[in-house]
C-alpha positions in Angstrom: 12.8 9.4 -20.8 11.5 7.4 -23.8 14.0 5.1 -25.4 13.8 4.3 -29.1 10.3 5.2 -30.3 11.2 4.4 -33.9 10.2 0.7 -33.9 6.7 -0.1 -35.0 3.6 2.0 -35.7 2.6 4.5 -33.0 -0.9 4.9 -31.4 -3.1 8.0 -31.2 -2.0 9.0 -27.7 -2.8 12.7 -28.2 -6.4 12.0 -29.1 -7.0 9.8 -26.0 -5.4 12.3 -23.7 -7.6 15.0 -25.2 -10.7 12.8 -24.5 -9.5 12.1 -21.0 -8.8 15.8 -20.2 -12.1 16.9 -21.8 -14.1 14.4 -19.8 -12.6 15.6 -16.5 -14.1 19.0 -17.0 -17.6 17.7 -16.4 -16.9 16.3 -12.9 -18.8 19.1 -11.0 -22.4 18.2 -10.4 -23.5 21.7 -11.3 -22.3 21.0 -14.9 -23.9 17.6 -15.2 -27.5 17.1 -16.3 -29.6 15.2 -13.9 -28.9 11.4 -14.1 -26.3 12.0 -16.8 -23.7 9.2 -17.1 -20.5 8.8 -19.1 -17.7 6.3 -19.2 -14.8 6.7 -16.7 -11.5 8.0 -17.9 -7.9 7.7 -16.8 -8.0 11.3 -15.8 -10.9 10.6 -13.5 -8.7 8.0 -11.8 -6.1 10.7 -11.1 -8.7 13.0 -9.6 -10.1 10.5 -7.1 -10.0 11.9 -3.6 -9.0 9.9 -0.5 -9.9 9.7 3.1 -7.2 9.3 5.8 -6.3 9.4 9.5 -9.8 8.7 10.9 -9.7 9.8 14.5 -12.6 9.3 16.9 -13.0 11.4 20.0 -12.6 9.6 23.3 -16.3 9.7 24.1 -17.1 8.1 20.7 -19.3 10.9 19.5 -17.2 12.5 16.7 -14.8 11.5 14.0 -12.1 13.7 12.5 -10.5 12.7 9.2 -8.4 14.1 6.4 -9.6 14.4 2.8 -6.9 14.7 0.1 -7.6 16.1 -3.3 -4.9 15.3 -5.9 -3.5 17.8 -8.3 -2.0 15.5 -10.9 -0.6 18.3 -13.0 1.5 19.6 -10.1 2.2 16.0 -8.8 0.9 16.8 -5.3 -2.3 16.7 -3.3 -4.0 19.2 -1.0 -5.5 18.0 2.4 -8.1 19.4 4.7 -9.8 18.3 7.9 -13.4 17.1 8.1 -15.7 16.4 11.1 -18.6 13.9 11.2 -21.0 12.7 13.9 -20.5 9.0 14.5 -24.2 8.7 15.4 -25.7 10.9 12.7 -23.4 9.9 9.9 -22.8 11.4 6.5 -25.4 14.2 6.7 -23.7 15.8 9.7 -20.3 16.2 7.8 -18.6 19.6 8.3 -15.4 20.8 6.6 -13.1 22.3 9.3 -10.2 23.8 7.3 -10.1 25.6 4.0 -6.5 26.0 3.0 -6.4 25.9 -0.8 -2.6 25.6 -1.3 -1.6 24.3 2.2 -2.3 21.1 4.1 -3.7 19.9 7.4 -2.9 16.4 8.8 -2.5 14.2 11.9 -5.6 15.2 13.9 -5.6 14.3 17.6 -8.4 15.0 20.1 -7.8 16.4 23.6 -8.8 13.9 26.2 -12.0 15.7 27.1 -13.0 16.2 23.4 -13.3 20.0 23.8 -10.6 20.6 21.1 -8.3 18.9 18.7 -4.7 19.3 17.5 -3.4 19.0 14.0 -0.3 19.7 11.9 -0.3 22.2 9.1 2.1 24.1 6.8 -0.5 26.9 6.4 1.9 29.6 7.6 5.1 28.1 6.3 7.1 30.2 3.7 7.2 28.8 0.1 10.9 27.8 0.5 10.0 25.7 3.6 6.5 24.5 2.6 7.2 21.0 4.1 7.6 22.4 7.6 4.5 21.8 9.7 3.6 23.5 13.0 1.1 22.3 15.6 -2.3 23.9 15.8 -5.3 23.8 18.2 -8.9 24.1 17.1 -12.4 23.7 18.7 -14.9 21.4 16.9 -17.6 24.0 17.1 -15.7 26.2 14.7 -13.6 29.3 15.0 -10.0 30.0 13.9 -7.2 27.5 14.6 -4.5 28.7 16.9 -0.8 27.9 16.2 0.8 26.6 19.4 4.4 25.9 18.2 7.0 28.0 16.5 9.6 25.3 15.8 12.4 26.5 13.5 12.7 23.2 11.7 8.9 22.5 11.9 7.2 19.7 13.8 7.9 16.1 12.6 5.2 14.4 14.7 3.5 14.6 18.0 1.4 12.7 20.6 -0.7 13.4 23.6 -0.1 11.7 26.9 -2.8 9.2 28.0 -3.7 11.3 31.0 -4.4 14.2 28.6 -2.1 16.7 30.4 0.8 17.0 27.9 1.4 17.1 24.2 5.0 16.2 23.1 6.4 16.9 19.7 9.6 16.1 17.8 11.5 18.7 16.0 15.0 19.5 14.6 17.4 18.8 11.8 17.7 15.3 10.3 19.5 13.0 12.8 19.3 15.7 15.4 15.6 15.8 16.3 14.7 16.2 19.9 11.4 16.0 22.0 9.6 19.1 23.4 6.5 19.3 25.5 3.7 21.7 26.2 0.9 21.5 28.8 -2.5 21.1 27.3 -4.1 23.3 29.9 -3.1 26.9 29.1 -1.3 25.9 26.0 -2.2 29.2 24.3 0.4 31.0 26.4 2.8 28.2 27.3 6.4 28.0 26.2 7.7 24.6 24.8 10.1 22.8 27.1 12.9 20.6 25.5 12.8 17.3 27.3 15.7 15.5 25.4 19.2 16.4 24.4 20.2 13.1 23.0 23.5 13.2 21.1 22.1 11.2 18.1 18.6 12.7 18.2 15.3 10.8 18.7 13.8 8.4 16.2 10.6 6.4 16.7 9.0 7.2 20.0 5.9 6.5 22.1 4.3 7.6 25.4 4.2 5.0 28.2 0.6 4.3 29.4 1.3 5.9 32.8 2.3 9.2 31.0 5.4 9.4 33.1 7.8 7.9 30.6 8.6 8.0 26.9 10.3 5.2 25.0 12.3 5.9 21.9 14.7 4.3 19.4 17.8 6.1 18.2 21.1 5.3 16.5 24.0 4.5 18.8 26.3 6.9 16.9 26.3 9.2 13.9 28.9 8.9 11.2 29.9 12.5 11.1 32.3 12.0 8.2 29.6 10.4 6.1 27.2 13.3 6.9 29.8 15.9 6.1 30.8 14.3 2.7 27.2 14.4 1.6 26.9 18.0 2.6 29.9 18.7 0.5 28.3 16.9 -2.5 30.2 13.7 -2.4 26.9 11.9 -3.0 28.0 8.4 -4.0 25.7 5.7 -2.5 27.3 2.5 -1.1 25.3 -0.7 -1.4 24.4 -2.0 2.1 26.7 0.5 3.9 28.0 0.0 7.4 25.6 1.8 9.7 25.6 2.1 13.5 23.0 0.0 15.3 20.0 1.5 17.0 18.9 1.0 20.6 15.8 1.3 22.8 15.9 4.1 25.4 13.5 5.3 28.1 13.0 9.0 29.0 11.7 9.5 32.5 9.9 12.8 33.0 9.9 15.0 36.1 12.9 15.0 36.5 14.2 14.3 33.0 16.5 11.3 32.7 17.3 8.9 29.9 18.4 5.2 30.2 19.5 2.8 27.5 17.5 -0.4 27.7 18.9 -2.7 24.9 22.3 -4.0 23.9 23.5 -2.4 20.7 26.3 -5.0 20.3 23.8 -7.8 19.8 21.1 -6.4 17.5 19.6 -3.2 16.2 16.2 -2.2 17.4 13.8 -1.5 14.6 10.4 -1.0 16.2 8.4 -1.6 19.4 5.0 -1.9 21.1 4.0 -1.3 24.7 1.6 -3.3 26.8 -1.5 -1.4 28.1 -0.3 -1.8 31.7 3.1 -0.5 30.9 4.8 -3.5 32.3 6.2 -4.9 29.0 7.8 -3.6 25.8 8.1 -5.9 22.8 10.6 -5.0 20.1 12.2 -6.3 16.9 16.0 -6.7 16.9 17.7 -6.7 13.4 20.9 -8.5 12.5 24.0 -6.4 12.7 25.3 -8.0 9.5 25.4 -5.1 7.0 24.1 -7.2 4.1 21.3 -8.8 6.1 20.2 -5.4 7.5 20.0 -4.1 4.0 17.3 -6.7 3.1 14.0 -4.9 2.5 11.6 -7.8 3.3 9.9 -6.9 6.5 11.1 -8.9 9.5 13.7 -11.0 7.6 16.9 -11.5 9.5 15.3 -10.1 12.7 14.0 -11.6 15.9 11.6 -10.6 18.6 12.5 -9.6 22.2 10.5 -8.8 25.3 11.5 -6.2 27.9 10.1 -6.4 31.5 10.1 -2.7 32.3 10.3 -3.0 36.1 13.3 -5.3 36.2 14.9 -4.3 32.9 15.2 -8.0 31.9 15.1 -8.8 28.2 14.0 -12.2 26.9 14.7 -13.3 23.3 11.5 -14.8 22.0 12.5 -16.1 18.5 15.7 -17.3 16.9 14.5 -17.9 13.3 17.1 -16.1 11.1 15.5 -16.2 7.6 11.9 -16.4 8.9 9.9 -13.1 9.2 7.8 -12.3 12.3 5.2 -9.5 12.6 5.3 -7.1 15.5 4.4 -8.2 19.0 0.8 -7.5 20.0 -0.4 -7.5 23.6 -3.9 -8.4 24.8 -6.0 -5.6 26.4 -5.4 -7.0 29.9 -1.6 -7.3 29.1 -1.7 -11.0 30.0 -1.0 -12.4 26.5 1.4 -11.7 23.8 1.1 -12.7 20.1 2.9 -12.3 16.8 2.5 -13.6 13.3 4.9 -15.8 11.4 4.9 -18.6 8.9 3.4 -22.0 9.4 7.0 -23.4 9.3 9.3 -21.3 11.4 12.4 -23.4 10.7 13.1 -22.1 7.1 12.2 -19.4 4.6 8.9 -20.1 3.0 5.7 -18.5 1.5 3.3 -20.8 3.4 0.2 -19.6 5.3 0.8 -17.1 8.1 0.0 -18.2 11.6 -0.4 -16.5 14.9 1.8 -17.5 17.9 0.5 -17.0 21.4 1.9 -17.1 25.0 1.3 -15.7 28.4 3.5 -12.7 28.8 4.8 -13.9 32.2 5.7 -17.4 31.0 9.4 -16.6 30.5 11.2 -19.2 28.4 8.1 -21.3 27.6 7.2 -22.0 24.0 4.5 -20.2 22.0 1.3 -22.0 20.9 0.7 -22.0 17.2 -2.8 -20.7 16.4 -5.0 -21.1 13.4 -3.2 -24.1 12.0 -6.4 -25.6 10.5 -7.3 -22.5 8.5 -6.2 -22.6 4.8 -5.3 -18.9 4.7 -3.2 -16.3 6.5 -3.9 -15.6 10.1 -3.2 -12.0 11.2 -3.5 -9.8 14.3 -5.5 -6.6 13.7 -7.1 -6.2 17.1 -8.2 -8.2 20.1 -11.7 -8.5 21.5 -12.2 -6.5 24.7 -12.1 -9.6 26.9 -9.1 -11.1 25.1 -11.0 -14.2 24.0 -10.6 -13.6 20.2 -8.3 -11.9 17.7 -9.7 -10.3 14.6 -8.0 -9.8 11.3 -8.7 -9.2 7.6 -8.1 -12.0 5.1 -8.7 -12.5 1.4 -11.5 -15.0 0.6 -11.4 -15.7 -3.1 -12.2 -12.4 -4.8 -13.1 -10.6 -1.6 -11.5 -9.3 1.6 -13.4 -10.2 4.8 -13.2 -9.8 8.6 -12.1 -13.0 10.3 -12.0 -14.0 14.0 -9.7 -16.5 15.7 -11.2 -18.0 18.9 -8.4 -18.3 21.4 -10.0 -21.1 23.5 -11.0 -23.4 20.6 -8.1 -22.4 18.2 -10.5 -22.0 15.3 -11.0 -19.3 12.7 -14.4 -18.2 11.5 -15.5 -15.7 8.8 -17.4 -12.8 10.4 -18.5 -10.8 7.3 -19.7 -12.0 4.0 -19.7 -9.1 1.5 -19.1 -9.3 -2.2 -16.5 -6.5 -1.7 -13.2 -5.6 -0.2 -13.4 -4.5 3.4 -11.2 -4.0 6.5 -12.3 -3.4 10.1 -10.4 -1.5 12.9 -11.2 -0.7 16.5 -9.9 2.5 18.1 -8.1 1.5 21.3 -9.2 4.6 23.3 -12.8 5.0 22.3 -13.7 1.5 21.2 -15.2 2.9 18.0 -15.5 0.4 15.2 -14.6 1.6 11.7 -15.2 -0.2 8.4 -13.3 0.7 5.2 -15.4 -0.7 2.3 -15.1 -0.8 -1.5 -17.0 -2.8 -4.2 -17.2 -2.5 -8.0 -19.5 0.5 -7.8 -18.3 2.1 -4.5 -14.9 3.7 -4.1 -13.2 3.4 -0.6 -15.8 4.5 1.9 -15.8 4.7 5.7 -18.7 3.2 7.8 -19.2 2.6 11.5 -21.3 0.2 13.6 -22.1 0.2 17.3 -20.0 -2.9 18.1 -18.1 -5.8 16.6 -21.2 -8.0 17.4 -23.2 -6.1 14.6 -20.5 -5.7 12.0 -21.8 -8.7 10.0 -25.2 -7.0 9.7 -25.0 -4.6 6.8 -28.2 -2.7 7.8 -26.5 -1.6 11.0 -23.7 0.2 9.2 -23.7 4.0 9.2 -22.0 5.8 6.3 -19.5 8.4 7.4 -17.8 9.6 4.2 -18.5 10.1 0.5 -15.2 11.3 -0.9 -16.1 10.8 -4.6 -19.7 11.5 -5.3 -18.9 12.1 -9.0 -18.7 8.3 -9.3 -22.5 8.2 -9.4 -22.3 9.9 -12.8 -20.0 7.3 -14.3 -21.3 4.5 -16.5 -19.7 1.4 -15.1 -19.3 -2.1 -16.4 -20.8 -5.1 -14.6 -18.2 -6.8 -12.5 -18.3 -10.3 -10.8 -16.1 -13.1 -9.6 -15.8 -16.0 -12.0 -14.1 -19.5 -11.9 -12.8 -21.8 -14.6 -10.8 -25.1 -14.9 -7.1 -24.8 -15.8 -5.1 -27.1 -18.0 -4.2 -29.6 -15.2 -7.8 -29.6 -13.9 -7.2 -27.1 -11.0 -10.0 -24.6 -10.4 -8.9 -20.9 -10.8 -10.8 -17.8 -10.0 -10.7 -14.1 -11.0 -12.7 -11.0 -11.6 -14.5 -10.3 -14.8 -15.5 -6.7 -15.9 -17.9 -6.5 -18.8 -18.1 -3.5 -21.1 -20.4 -0.7 -20.4 -23.6 -1.5 -22.3 -22.7 -5.2 -22.6 -25.0 -7.1 -25.0 -25.2 -10.9 -24.5 -24.2 -12.8 -27.7 -21.9 -10.0 -28.8 -18.1 -10.8 -28.7 -15.8 -8.1 -27.4 -12.1 -7.3 -27.4 -10.3 -8.6 -24.3 -7.7 -7.1 -21.9 -6.1 -9.5 -19.5 -4.9 -7.4 -16.6 -2.4 -9.4 -14.5 -1.8 -8.4 -10.9 1.6 -8.2 -9.2 2.9 -10.1 -6.2 2.5 -12.9 -7.1 1.3 -13.4 -3.5 -1.6 -11.0 -4.0 -5.1 -11.2 -5.6 -7.6 -9.1 -7.5 -10.8 -8.6 -5.6 -14.2 -7.0 -6.0 -13.1 -3.4 -5.3 -13.5 -0.2 -7.3 -11.7 0.1 -10.7 -8.9 -2.4 -10.0 -6.7 -4.1 -12.5 -4.9 -1.0 -13.8 -8.2 0.8 -14.5 -10.6 -1.9 -15.6 -13.6 0.4 -15.6 -11.9 2.8 -18.0 -11.3 -0.2 -20.4 -14.9 -1.3 -19.8 -16.0 2.2 -20.8 -14.0 2.0 -24.0 -15.7 -1.3 -25.0 -13.3 -3.9 -23.6 -13.9 -7.0 -21.5 -11.3 -7.1 -18.7 -10.2 -10.4 -17.1 -8.2 -10.1 -13.8 -7.0 -13.7 -13.2 -6.0 -14.9 -9.8 -3.5 -17.3 -11.3 -1.4 -19.9 -9.4 0.8 -18.0 -7.0 -2.0 -15.7 -5.9 -3.3 -15.5 -2.4 -7.0 -16.0 -1.2 -7.4 -19.5 -2.6 -5.4 -21.6 -0.1 -1.8 -22.7 0.3 -1.7 -25.1 -2.6 -2.8 -22.4 -5.0 -0.3 -20.0 -3.6 2.7 -22.3 -3.7 2.0 -24.5 -6.8 4.5 -22.3 -8.7 7.5 -22.9 -6.4 10.2 -24.5 -8.5 8.1 -24.1 -11.6 7.4 -20.4 -11.5 6.0 -19.4 -14.9 4.1 -22.3 -16.5 1.2 -22.9 -14.0 0.2 -19.3 -14.0 0.5 -19.1 -17.7 -1.8 -22.1 -18.1 -4.3 -20.6 -15.7 -4.4 -17.3 -17.6 -4.8 -18.9 -21.0 -7.5 -21.3 -19.7 -9.4 -18.2 -18.4 -9.1 -16.6 -21.8 -10.4 -19.8 -23.5 -13.3 -19.9 -20.9 -14.4 -16.5 -21.9 -14.2 -17.3 -25.6 -16.2 -20.5 -25.0 -18.8 -18.4 -23.2 -19.2 -16.2 -26.3 -18.1 -13.1 -24.5 -14.6 -12.5 -26.0 -13.4 -12.2 -29.6 -10.3 -14.4 -29.6 -8.8 -12.5 -32.5 -8.8 -9.2 -30.5 -6.9 -9.7 -27.3 -4.2 -7.8 -25.3 -2.4 -8.5 -22.0 -0.8 -6.1 -19.5 0.6 -6.2 -16.0 3.1 -4.7 -13.6 5.8 -6.4 -11.4 4.8 -10.1 -11.3 2.1 -9.1 -13.8 5.0 -7.9 -16.0 6.8 -11.3 -15.5 3.7 -13.2 -16.9 3.2 -10.6 -19.6 6.8 -11.4 -20.8 6.1 -15.1 -20.5 3.0 -14.7 -22.6 5.0 -12.8 -25.2 7.5 -15.7 -25.6 5.0 -18.6 -25.4 2.0 -17.6 -27.5 1.1 -15.4 -30.5 -2.6 -15.4 -29.7 -2.4 -11.8 -28.3 -2.3 -8.8 -30.6 -0.6 -6.5 -28.1 1.2 -6.7 -24.8 2.2 -4.0 -22.3 4.9 -5.2 -19.8 5.5 -3.1 -16.7 8.5 -3.7 -14.5 8.7 -7.3 -15.6 11.7 -9.7 -15.5 13.3 -11.0 -18.6 16.4 -12.8 -17.2 16.2 -14.3 -13.7 20.0 -14.9 -13.5 20.8 -11.2 -13.8 17.7 -10.3 -11.9 18.9 -12.1 -8.8 21.8 -9.8 -8.1 20.0 -6.7 -9.3 16.9 -7.0 -7.1 16.5 -6.1 -3.4 14.7 -9.3 -2.5 17.1 -12.1 -3.3 15.8 -14.6 -0.7 12.3 -14.3 -2.3 13.7 -15.1 -5.8 15.6 -18.2 -4.5 12.4 -19.5 -2.9 10.3 -19.4 -6.0 13.1 -20.7 -8.4 14.1 -23.8 -6.5 15.8 -22.5 -3.4 19.3 -22.6 -4.9 21.6 -19.8 -5.7 21.8 -19.1 -9.4 25.6 -19.8 -9.2 24.8 -23.3 -8.1 22.1 -24.0 -10.7 22.0 -21.5 -13.6 19.5 -23.7 -15.5 16.8 -23.4 -12.7 16.9 -19.6 -13.3 17.4 -19.6 -17.1 14.7 -22.1 -17.8 12.2 -19.7 -16.2 13.5 -16.7 -18.0 11.4 -15.2 -20.8 14.6 -14.2 -22.5 15.5 -17.9 -23.2 12.5 -18.1 -25.5 12.7 -14.6 -27.0 12.9 -15.8 -30.6 9.3 -17.0 -30.2 8.2 -13.4 -29.6 6.0 -11.9 -32.3 3.5 -9.7 -30.4 4.0 -5.8 -30.5 5.1 -5.0 -26.9 5.2 -1.8 -25.0 7.6 -1.8 -22.0 7.3 0.5 -18.9 9.8 0.7 -16.0 11.0 3.2 -13.4 14.7 3.9 -14.0 15.8 3.3 -10.4 13.3 0.5 -9.6 15.0 -1.5 -6.7 12.6 -4.5 -6.9 12.6 -5.3 -10.7 15.5 -3.1 -11.9 15.3 -1.3 -15.2 18.0 -3.4 -16.9 15.5 -6.2 -17.1 13.3 -4.1 -19.4 16.3 -2.9 -21.3 17.3 -6.5 -22.1 13.8 -7.3 -23.3 13.6 -4.1 -25.4 17.0 -4.7 -27.1 16.0 -8.3 -27.9 12.7 -7.3 -29.5 14.4 -4.5 -31.5 16.9 -6.9 -32.9 14.2 -9.4 -33.8 12.1 -6.8 -35.5 9.2 -7.0 -33.1 7.3 -3.6 -32.7 8.3 -2.3 -29.4 8.6 0.9 -27.3 10.4 1.4 -24.0 9.1 4.1 -21.6 11.6 4.7 -18.7 10.2 6.9 -16.0 12.3 9.0 -13.5 12.4 7.8 -9.9 13.7 5.2 -7.5 10.6 3.3 -6.6 8.9 0.1 -7.8 5.9 2.1 -9.0 5.7 5.2 -11.1 6.0 8.1 -8.5 4.8 11.1 -10.6 0.9 11.3 -11.2 1.6 12.9 -14.5 3.6 10.0 -15.7 1.1 7.6 -14.2 -1.6 9.2 -16.4 0.7 9.1 -19.4 1.5 5.4 -18.9 -2.2 4.5 -18.6 -3.3 6.4 -21.7 -0.3 5.3 -23.8 -1.0 1.7 -22.8 -4.6 2.0 -23.9 -3.6 3.6 -27.2 -1.2 0.7 -27.8 -4.1 -1.7 -27.2 -6.5 0.2 -29.4 -4.0 0.4 -32.2 -3.0 -3.3 -32.3 -6.0 -5.1 -30.7 -8.8 -3.1 -32.5 -6.9 -1.6 -35.4 -7.9 1.9 -34.5 -5.8 5.1 -34.0 -3.0 6.9 -35.8 0.5 8.0 -35.0 1.0 10.6 -32.3 3.4 13.5 -31.8 4.7 14.5 -28.4 4.1 18.2 -29.3 0.3 17.4 -29.5 0.5 15.7 -26.1 2.2 18.7 -24.5 -0.2 21.1 -26.1 -3.2 19.2 -24.7 -1.7 19.2 -21.2 -0.8 22.9 -21.4 -4.4 23.8 -22.4 -5.8 21.8 -19.5 -3.3 23.4 -17.0 -4.5 26.9 -18.2 -8.1 26.1 -17.3 -9.6 27.3 -14.0 -9.5 24.7 -11.3 -12.8 23.1 -10.2 -13.4 21.0 -7.1 -16.2 18.5 -6.6 -17.2 19.3 -3.0 -18.2 16.5 -0.8 -22.0 16.0 -0.9 
């Protein structure tokens, strides 16, 4: 839905879409001349493939993974399985499945590595295309064999640690049960139902000894609520009364279930199991219907520890409004850790810390770890001997692997790449996997022999190359920069120069403002809403990590508390002036855009300066007073705006609202929002749009279908990007003409009629 497109001149959207679509037809290497390069387009962004579910074999020799190819016109993606040798790397890659219209997912190796399971809808009828069945395949090739025939399909599955059994979950919603098959002789075996739980089975996991399964399920089902929805009484109640969920244990041989937690005290949300099977850590949510409805992870929940032999449950935290991460056990099951804030007495956005205790030290306090590190401490994985915990953290405009030494309680940086990376270690095989991206490299998977060599780049072996077409793109130079803000604070960000940049020439500028605000732009591939596409079109792109961003220390992250908008605005404008002073940017040709918090600052820019020629605001707030009740993260809003309810201090919210200063607005502004956005609800955009209309400021409001904080449909994602650039071209550079939707539809219809081409992995 596009609301009121009658205000202001309209950009040449059809022409840009035509260029984007035409450019996409030359992705196949067969078509491209040797060493040919061209600028990247927004359609190229939509056609980027992605690697997922990396799964090493137990002997550490092979890696299975999924490769998803998007079909933006049909708003879906198609996924196949690939196999690569962890020693030989990329050259050994083999495609294992070839289902053009169907999908394979969730690969799992048998314990001896002789075969692997996966889920697929390859034999599902069109009217039930989402229903997967379980298949078995050998890595040396041959046809996959279907091993289940579940009427409702297979929701998920897992192999027992001893390798003897595969258990899967199947059934109607709220009625799903567990079934098992023996791995040996599975080709002729009949599935055995192992649960008949009255409320079905929710989250579940094998115990390490392979003799028990733990699961979480609701204590009851509201049959009246279910029936009324079936009869099309589909009204939704805000924070409805719902039954609590409890933790259960299923003993196998013979089958017996036992309830382990108290549903009258809390609702179990998730759990982890120690490697020796002696302990289960879980999160217990508040039973208050309004607190349970809070979407912020871990808020209004506490952590509990179950001793499996005795059945005793210890409450580990009692922090109310303070979030905790899930419990993580050391490899020898002696230690338990979780993450929370530096101050666990009140809600805050301070640095994250890790809290550690011996599992058996019942009732004793946890030790706070990493307190001297000016960043967030996490728990990604433990070292084999339990002496260190590794995690990924943002360091300025990069993401690096960090290590927390347990004995010395110090944090050190392990990697030092001008890039964004994360490292994982497979628990069964010990295989180390590195996910890496930099300004010229899309997300790519590497491996090394051990954590000890992860910091040595020459030791990495490349495993994937999902997007070889990127080598044919002309990309702008990208680097981290710093500048001094209005109050003297140093601020950082990422600068992307235009393709073919010439020193001494001034270029038009796009300021691309990230969301969060507790986030940061880093040296990854094509960040900032498509910075390389803008670079290919001749723009400089500045991605500022303004006050409120992560990666630059606690002061930088919290300087906006109680004064939300002004410091970030000053940082952004100082960055703009820095580029003008460097002779890079033409200060008379500038545009700004952003989504979520980036939309908040776009709206603040709109009402506090007329230096920009165009603005595009995505899911931005205009009125913090109304936003408080509309949003699904009220506690977060209170923290940033002075920690008072708006009903106690309207001025604190109104003084930070762009709408208060709306009569200052002069810049042509395009507004984008998802109609059912729960985080920054669409009425915020409607309020802004109405004000600009009444003031005679050129504006358009694009309202996208959906109920998410981001645009869910790839076709609309493409439309938003291209329309946004057309808006910038028209107002910032004075180029382009009006467009007609008929022309847009015609262009897309012509592209849809063309034969499909696939850039196969090289």
